[in-house]
DRENDO-1510 file (C-alpha; in Angstrom, 1 decimal, always signed):
<recs>
REC; n; res; u; v; w
REC; 1; MET; -23.0; +97.0; +17.4 .
REC; 2; LYS; -21.6; +95.8; +14.0 .
REC; 3; VAL; -19.0; +93.4; +14.9 .
REC; 4; PHE; -16.2; +91.9; +12.4 .
REC; 5; VAL; -14.9; +88.8; +13.5 .
REC; 6; ALA; -11.9; +87.1; +11.8 .
REC; 7; GLY; -11.0; +83.5; +12.5 .
REC; 8; GLY; -15.1; +83.6; +13.1 .
REC; 9; ALA; -15.6; +79.6; +11.8 .
REC; 10; GLY; -12.8; +78.2; +14.3 .
REC; 11; TYR; -13.8; +76.9; +17.8 .
REC; 12; ILE; -13.5; +79.7; +19.7 .
REC; 13; GLY; -14.6; +82.3; +17.2 .
REC; 14; SER; -17.6; +80.5; +16.1 .
REC; 15; ILE; -19.0; +80.0; +20.0 .
REC; 16; CYS; -18.0; +84.2; +20.4 .
REC; 17; VAL; -20.1; +84.8; +17.2 .
REC; 18; GLU; -22.9; +82.7; +18.4 .
REC; 19; GLU; -23.1; +84.5; +21.6 .
REC; 20; LEU; -22.7; +87.8; +19.9 .
REC; 21; LEU; -25.5; +86.9; +17.7 .
REC; 22; ASN; -27.8; +86.1; +20.6 .
REC; 23; ALA; -27.1; +89.3; +22.6 .
REC; 24; GLY; -28.4; +91.2; +19.5 .
REC; 25; HIS; -25.1; +92.3; +17.8 .
REC; 26; GLU; -25.0; +92.1; +13.8 .
REC; 27; VAL; -22.3; +89.7; +13.1 .
REC; 28; THR; -19.8; +89.0; +9.5 .
REC; 29; VAL; -17.2; +86.6; +9.9 .
REC; 30; PHE; -14.2; +86.6; +7.9 .
REC; 31; ASP; -12.4; +83.2; +7.5 .
REC; 32; ASN; -10.3; +81.3; +5.3 .
REC; 33; LEU; -11.7; +78.2; +6.8 .
REC; 34; SER; -8.0; +76.6; +6.7 .
REC; 35; GLU; -8.7; +75.4; +10.5 .
REC; 36; GLY; -12.2; +76.5; +10.9 .
REC; 37; HIS; -15.4; +74.8; +9.6 .
REC; 38; ARG; -18.1; +76.6; +7.4 .
REC; 39; VAL; -21.0; +74.5; +9.0 .
REC; 40; ALA; -19.9; +76.3; +12.3 .
REC; 41; VAL; -20.7; +79.6; +11.5 .
REC; 42; ASP; -24.1; +80.8; +12.7 .
REC; 43; GLU; -26.7; +81.1; +10.0 .
REC; 44; ARG; -27.7; +84.4; +11.6 .
REC; 45; ALA; -24.0; +85.9; +10.5 .
REC; 46; GLN; -23.1; +87.3; +7.0 .
REC; 47; PHE; -20.2; +84.9; +6.1 .
REC; 48; ILE; -17.0; +86.3; +3.6 .
REC; 49; ASP; -14.7; +83.4; +2.2 .
REC; 50; GLY; -11.3; +85.3; +2.8 .
REC; 51; CYS; -7.5; +85.4; +4.0 .
REC; 52; LEU; -6.0; +88.2; +6.1 .
REC; 53; SER; -2.8; +87.7; +3.8 .
REC; 54; GLU; -4.9; +89.6; +1.4 .
REC; 55; ARG; -4.4; +93.0; +2.3 .
REC; 56; GLN; -6.8; +94.5; -0.2 .
REC; 57; THR; -9.8; +91.9; +0.5 .
REC; 58; THR; -9.4; +92.6; +4.2 .
REC; 59; LEU; -9.2; +96.1; +3.7 .
REC; 60; ASP; -12.8; +96.1; +1.8 .
REC; 61; ALA; -14.2; +93.7; +4.1 .
REC; 62; VAL; -13.8; +95.6; +6.9 .
REC; 63; SER; -15.1; +98.9; +5.7 .
REC; 64; SER; -17.8; +97.3; +3.5 .
REC; 65; CYS; -19.5; +95.8; +6.8 .
REC; 66; GLY; -19.6; +99.1; +8.6 .
REC; 67; ALA; -17.7; +97.4; +11.4 .
REC; 68; GLU; -17.5; +99.3; +14.9 .
REC; 69; ALA; -15.8; +96.7; +16.7 .
REC; 70; VAL; -13.2; +93.8; +15.1 .
REC; 71; MET; -12.6; +90.5; +17.0 .
REC; 72; HIS; -9.5; +88.5; +15.9 .
REC; 73; PHE; -9.0; +84.5; +16.3 .
REC; 74; ALA; -7.7; +84.1; +13.0 .
REC; 75; ALA; -4.3; +83.0; +14.7 .
REC; 76; PHE; -2.4; +79.7; +14.2 .
REC; 77; ALA; -1.8; +78.2; +17.8 .
REC; 78; GLN; +0.0; +74.7; +17.7 .
REC; 79; VAL; +3.0; +75.2; +20.2 .
REC; 80; GLY; +4.7; +72.2; +18.5 .
REC; 81; GLU; +4.2; +73.4; +14.9 .
REC; 82; SER; +5.5; +76.6; +15.7 .
REC; 83; MET; +8.9; +75.0; +16.5 .
REC; 84; ALA; +9.1; +73.3; +13.2 .
REC; 85; ASP; +7.7; +76.0; +11.5 .
REC; 86; PRO; +8.4; +79.7; +12.9 .
REC; 87; SER; +7.6; +81.6; +9.8 .
REC; 88; LYS; +4.5; +80.1; +9.4 .
REC; 89; TYR; +3.3; +81.8; +13.1 .
REC; 90; PHE; +5.1; +85.1; +12.7 .
REC; 91; ARG; +3.8; +85.4; +8.9 .
REC; 92; ASN; +0.3; +84.8; +9.8 .
REC; 93; ASN; +0.2; +85.9; +13.4 .
REC; 94; VAL; +2.1; +89.2; +13.1 .
REC; 95; ALA; +2.3; +90.0; +9.2 .
REC; 96; ASN; -1.4; +89.2; +8.3 .
REC; 97; GLY; -2.8; +90.6; +11.8 .
REC; 98; ILE; -1.4; +94.1; +10.6 .
REC; 99; ASN; -3.6; +93.9; +7.6 .
REC; 100; LEU; -6.8; +93.5; +9.8 .
REC; 101; LEU; -5.2; +96.3; +12.1 .
REC; 102; ASP; -4.7; +98.6; +9.2 .
REC; 103; ALA; -8.1; +97.6; +8.2 .
REC; 104; ALA; -9.6; +98.5; +11.1 .
REC; 105; VAL; -8.0; +101.9; +11.2 .
REC; 106; GLU; -8.7; +102.9; +7.6 .
REC; 107; ALA; -12.7; +102.0; +8.3 .
REC; 108; ASP; -12.3; +104.2; +11.5 .
REC; 109; VAL; -13.1; +101.2; +13.8 .
REC; 110; LYS; -13.3; +102.0; +17.7 .
REC; 111; LYS; -12.8; +98.9; +19.3 .
REC; 112; PHE; -10.2; +96.1; +18.5 .
REC; 113; VAL; -10.6; +92.7; +20.7 .
REC; 114; PHE; -7.6; +90.7; +20.0 .
REC; 115; SER; -7.2; +86.4; +21.1 .
REC; 116; SER; -3.8; +86.3; +22.7 .
REC; 117; THR; -2.5; +83.8; +25.0 .
REC; 118; ALA; -1.0; +82.8; +28.4 .
REC; 119; ALA; +1.8; +81.6; +26.6 .
REC; 120; THR; +3.4; +84.9; +26.3 .
REC; 121; TYR; +4.6; +84.3; +30.0 .
REC; 122; GLY; +6.6; +81.3; +29.2 .
REC; 123; MET; +7.6; +79.8; +32.4 .
REC; 124; PRO; +6.3; +82.0; +35.2 .
REC; 125; ASP; +8.1; +83.2; +38.2 .
REC; 126; ALA; +4.8; +83.1; +40.2 .
REC; 127; VAL; +1.8; +81.5; +40.5 .
REC; 128; PRO; -1.3; +82.3; +40.1 .
REC; 129; ILE; -0.2; +84.6; +36.9 .
REC; 130; THR; -0.9; +88.4; +37.3 .
REC; 131; GLU; -0.8; +90.4; +34.1 .
REC; 132; LEU; +2.3; +92.1; +35.9 .
REC; 133; GLU; +4.1; +88.9; +35.5 .
REC; 134; PRO; +6.9; +89.0; +33.4 .
REC; 135; GLN; +6.1; +87.9; +29.7 .
REC; 136; LYS; +9.1; +85.7; +28.3 .
REC; 137; PRO; +8.0; +83.6; +25.6 .
REC; 138; ILE; +9.6; +80.3; +24.9 .
REC; 139; ASN; +8.1; +79.4; +21.6 .
REC; 140; PRO; +7.6; +81.2; +18.6 .
REC; 141; TYR; +3.7; +80.6; +19.1 .
REC; 142; GLY; +4.0; +82.6; +22.2 .
REC; 143; GLU; +6.4; +85.4; +20.9 .
REC; 144; SER; +4.1; +86.1; +17.6 .
REC; 145; LYS; +1.4; +86.7; +20.5 .
REC; 146; LEU; +3.5; +89.1; +22.3 .
REC; 147; MET; +4.9; +90.8; +19.4 .
REC; 148; PHE; +1.3; +91.6; +18.1 .
REC; 149; GLU; +0.1; +92.7; +22.0 .
REC; 150; THR; +3.2; +95.5; +21.2 .
REC; 151; ILE; +1.7; +96.3; +18.0 .
REC; 152; LEU; -1.7; +96.9; +19.5 .
REC; 153; ASN; +0.2; +99.4; +22.2 .
REC; 154; TRP; +1.5; +101.2; +19.2 .
REC; 155; TYR; -1.5; +101.3; +17.1 .
REC; 156; HIS; -3.3; +102.7; +20.4 .
REC; 157; GLU; -0.9; +105.6; +21.0 .
REC; 158; LEU; -0.5; +106.6; +17.4 .
REC; 159; HIS; -4.1; +105.9; +16.1 .
REC; 160; ARG; -6.0; +106.1; +18.9 .
REC; 161; LEU; -7.4; +102.4; +18.4 .
REC; 162; GLU; -9.0; +101.1; +21.6 .
REC; 163; PHE; -8.1; +97.5; +22.3 .
REC; 164; VAL; -8.6; +94.6; +24.6 .
REC; 165; ALA; -6.1; +91.7; +24.5 .
REC; 166; PHE; -7.2; +88.8; +26.3 .
REC; 167; ARG; -4.5; +86.1; +27.3 .
REC; 168; TYR; -6.3; +82.6; +27.5 .
REC; 169; PHE; -5.5; +79.9; +29.8 .
REC; 170; ASN; -7.1; +76.3; +28.6 .
REC; 171; ALA; -10.4; +77.2; +26.4 .
REC; 172; ALA; -12.4; +73.8; +27.1 .
REC; 173; GLY; -16.1; +73.0; +26.8 .
REC; 174; CYS; -19.0; +73.5; +24.2 .
REC; 175; SER; -22.0; +75.1; +23.5 .
REC; 176; GLU; -25.2; +73.2; +22.7 .
REC; 177; ARG; -25.0; +73.8; +19.1 .
REC; 178; LEU; -20.9; +74.1; +18.5 .
REC; 179; GLY; -18.0; +72.1; +19.5 .
REC; 180; GLU; -14.2; +71.7; +19.7 .
REC; 181; GLU; -12.9; +70.1; +16.2 .
REC; 182; ARG; -9.1; +70.8; +14.9 .
REC; 183; ARG; -7.3; +69.7; +12.4 .
REC; 184; VAL; -4.6; +68.4; +14.5 .
REC; 185; GLU; -6.2; +68.0; +18.4 .
REC; 186; THR; -3.4; +68.7; +21.2 .
REC; 187; HIS; -6.1; +69.9; +24.1 .
REC; 188; LEU; -6.4; +67.2; +26.8 .
REC; 189; ILE; -10.1; +67.2; +27.3 .
REC; 190; PRO; -11.1; +66.3; +23.5 .
REC; 191; ASN; -8.5; +63.8; +23.3 .
REC; 192; VAL; -9.6; +62.0; +26.5 .
REC; 193; LEU; -13.1; +62.1; +25.4 .
REC; 194; ARG; -12.2; +60.2; +22.4 .
REC; 195; VAL; -11.0; +57.4; +24.5 .
REC; 196; ALA; -14.6; +57.4; +25.9 .
REC; 197; LEU; -16.2; +57.2; +22.5 .
REC; 198; GLY; -14.1; +54.7; +21.5 .
REC; 199; GLN; -11.9; +56.2; +18.9 .
REC; 200; LYS; -8.5; +55.9; +20.6 .
REC; 201; GLU; -7.5; +52.8; +23.2 .
REC; 202; GLU; -6.0; +55.3; +25.7 .
REC; 203; CYS; -4.9; +58.5; +26.8 .
REC; 204; ARG; -1.5; +59.7; +27.5 .
REC; 205; ILE; -0.1; +61.2; +30.6 .
REC; 206; PHE; +3.0; +63.3; +29.5 .
REC; 207; GLY; +4.9; +63.3; +33.1 .
REC; 208; THR; +4.1; +62.2; +36.3 .
REC; 209; ASP; +7.2; +63.6; +38.5 .
REC; 210; TYR; +6.5; +67.1; +38.7 .
REC; 211; PRO; +6.4; +69.1; +42.1 .
REC; 212; THR; +2.6; +69.0; +42.3 .
REC; 213; PRO; +0.4; +66.8; +44.5 .
REC; 214; ASP; -0.2; +64.0; +42.4 .
REC; 215; GLY; +2.7; +64.8; +40.1 .
REC; 216; THR; +1.2; +65.7; +36.7 .
REC; 217; CYS; +0.8; +69.3; +35.5 .
REC; 218; ILE; -2.1; +71.3; +36.8 .
REC; 219; ARG; -3.9; +73.9; +34.1 .
REC; 220; ASP; -6.8; +76.5; +34.6 .
REC; 221; TYR; -9.4; +75.5; +32.5 .
REC; 222; ILE; -11.9; +78.4; +31.4 .
REC; 223; HIS; -15.4; +77.3; +29.7 .
REC; 224; ILE; -15.9; +78.5; +26.5 .
REC; 225; ILE; -19.1; +80.4; +27.3 .
REC; 226; ASP; -17.3; +82.4; +29.6 .
REC; 227; LEU; -14.7; +83.5; +27.4 .
REC; 228; ALA; -17.5; +84.6; +24.7 .
REC; 229; GLN; -18.9; +86.5; +27.6 .
REC; 230; ALA; -15.5; +88.5; +28.4 .
REC; 231; HIS; -15.5; +89.3; +24.7 .
REC; 232; MET; -18.9; +90.8; +24.8 .
REC; 233; LEU; -18.0; +93.1; +28.1 .
REC; 234; ALA; -14.9; +94.2; +26.1 .
REC; 235; LEU; -16.9; +96.0; +23.6 .
REC; 236; ALA; -17.9; +98.6; +26.4 .
REC; 237; PRO; -16.3; +101.9; +25.5 .
REC; 238; GLY; -13.1; +103.0; +27.7 .
REC; 239; LYS; -12.1; +99.5; +28.1 .
REC; 240; CYS; -8.7; +99.2; +27.2 .
REC; 241; GLY; -5.4; +96.8; +27.8 .
REC; 242; PHE; -4.3; +93.5; +28.6 .
REC; 243; TYR; -6.6; +90.8; +30.6 .
REC; 244; ASN; -5.6; +87.3; +31.9 .
REC; 245; LEU; -8.7; +85.0; +31.3 .
REC; 246; GLY; -9.0; +81.8; +33.5 .
REC; 247; ASN; -10.8; +80.6; +36.3 .
REC; 248; GLY; -8.2; +80.8; +38.8 .
REC; 249; GLU; -8.3; +77.4; +40.0 .
REC; 250; GLY; -6.0; +74.5; +38.8 .
REC; 251; TYR; -6.6; +70.9; +37.9 .
REC; 252; SER; -4.3; +68.3; +37.2 .
REC; 253; VAL; -4.0; +65.7; +34.3 .
REC; 254; LEU; -5.0; +63.2; +36.5 .
REC; 255; GLU; -8.1; +65.2; +37.7 .
REC; 256; VAL; -9.2; +66.0; +34.2 .
REC; 257; ILE; -9.0; +62.1; +33.3 .
REC; 258; GLU; -10.9; +61.2; +36.3 .
REC; 259; THR; -13.5; +63.6; +36.1 .
REC; 260; CYS; -13.7; +62.5; +32.6 .
REC; 261; ARG; -14.6; +58.8; +33.4 .
REC; 262; GLN; -17.3; +60.4; +35.9 .
REC; 263; VAL; -19.2; +62.1; +33.2 .
REC; 264; THR; -18.9; +59.8; +30.8 .
REC; 265; GLY; -18.9; +56.6; +32.6 .
REC; 266; GLN; -16.4; +55.3; +30.6 .
REC; 267; PRO; -13.0; +53.7; +31.9 .
REC; 268; ILE; -11.1; +55.5; +29.9 .
REC; 269; PRO; -7.3; +53.7; +29.9 .
REC; 270; ALA; -4.6; +56.2; +30.2 .
REC; 271; VAL; -0.6; +55.7; +29.6 .
REC; 272; GLN; +2.4; +57.3; +31.4 .
REC; 273; GLU; +4.9; +58.9; +29.4 .
REC; 274; PRO; +8.3; +60.8; +29.8 .
REC; 275; ARG; +7.7; +64.8; +30.3 .
REC; 276; ARG; +7.5; +66.7; +27.2 .
REC; 277; PRO; +10.2; +69.6; +26.9 .
REC; 278; GLY; +9.3; +73.3; +28.4 .
REC; 279; ASP; +5.6; +72.1; +29.9 .
REC; 280; PRO; +5.6; +74.1; +33.1 .
REC; 281; ALA; +4.1; +72.1; +36.5 .
REC; 282; ARG; +1.7; +74.8; +37.1 .
REC; 283; LEU; -0.3; +78.0; +34.8 .
REC; 284; ILE; -3.1; +79.4; +36.7 .
REC; 285; ALA; -4.7; +82.7; +36.4 .
REC; 286; CYS; -5.5; +85.5; +38.2 .
REC; 287; SER; -8.3; +86.8; +36.7 .
REC; 288; GLN; -9.1; +89.5; +39.1 .
REC; 289; LYS; -8.2; +92.4; +36.9 .
REC; 290; ALA; -11.2; +91.2; +34.4 .
REC; 291; ILE; -13.9; +90.8; +37.2 .
REC; 292; ASP; -12.7; +93.9; +38.5 .
REC; 293; ASP; -12.7; +96.2; +35.5 .
REC; 294; LEU; -15.0; +94.2; +32.9 .
REC; 295; GLY; -17.6; +92.8; +35.4 .
REC; 296; TRP; -16.9; +89.5; +34.4 .
REC; 297; LYS; -18.1; +86.7; +36.1 .
REC; 298; PRO; -17.6; +83.1; +35.0 .
REC; 299; ARG; -20.9; +80.9; +35.3 .
REC; 300; TYR; -19.6; +77.6; +34.4 .
REC; 301; ALA; -16.5; +77.5; +36.8 .
REC; 302; THR; -16.0; +73.7; +37.8 .
REC; 303; LEU; -14.4; +71.3; +35.9 .
REC; 304; GLU; -17.9; +69.1; +35.9 .
REC; 305; GLN; -19.7; +71.3; +34.0 .
REC; 306; ILE; -16.7; +72.0; +31.5 .
REC; 307; VAL; -16.2; +68.1; +30.6 .
REC; 308; ASP; -20.1; +67.7; +30.5 .
REC; 309; SER; -20.8; +70.5; +28.0 .
REC; 310; ALA; -17.9; +68.8; +25.9 .
REC; 311; TRP; -19.2; +65.3; +26.0 .
REC; 312; ARG; -22.6; +66.4; +25.6 .
REC; 313; TRP; -21.5; +67.9; +22.2 .
REC; 314; HIS; -18.6; +65.0; +21.2 .
REC; 315; SER; -21.3; +62.4; +22.0 .
REC; 316; ALA; -23.9; +64.0; +19.9 .
REC; 317; HIS; -20.8; +64.5; +17.2 .
REC; 318; PRO; -18.7; +62.0; +17.3 .
REC; 319; ASN; -17.1; +62.7; +14.0 .
REC; 320; GLY; -17.2; +66.2; +14.7 .
REC; 321; TYR; -18.7; +68.7; +12.1 .
REC; 322; THR; -17.5; +66.4; +9.2 .
REC; 323; GLY; -20.3; +63.8; +10.6 .
</recs>
């Protein structure tokens, strides 16, 4: 298929582009490089430097490449920043996303695949979290994604645009060529690996008094390659709706740090700090719907595999893409 990938220079988008190309798809990447990296765009893809806020540019880009499917990764995704600057998140994640939806409708695109988030659930009532769990976001980031999910439903009903929205849990790991580098890094695994690389003195543990076996928060980590595979399965005709993407296995902060120590062979000092406001004790996905409906099967399901792939990339690229 001809696939238009908005945000295809970012961490998740670039690796999805790589996997799409490996599977024989024709890909156009649309990115303003505010968060992504030009060097991360696979040379087999066409690249357009543009921003979704530029409505006509977006309409022209989707139309000119003859897109049969659109994948949307071009969102801001820092919870703390969304609390400080909600306008930035609603403008980009909602208003700019509508420009992409309209471009898809105008170009008669048949499939729209959206990068959503488990943050739409907020503080869940039950774990593991199914797609039937009430969605009660507790920050503008999660709210902006939920708003776009609602808009997707209406575009499906009124324009017959078939969509799949994936609610990610914790995307992690790297491919052989592409990795994880952000302007502001908030994810646990890359921050712990920076300590192993000698770039930071210690990693921080926010809260050790949660009602979990070791007192630290438990999260569900999914390998980026498994995430990309789900997106390709979503391109099949007739697939439509909302899906969780996670491993269904939770790992505590202390377990992640210990696994990083084992994989890297480094001591990785850690310091304990107070809880952060709004951090749930457990966030674990039930991804059975994706397994049943899409035929999805994670291939890199263990924490060791995820950390090992991340360590191989970060140790080979200690300065990220700028190196």
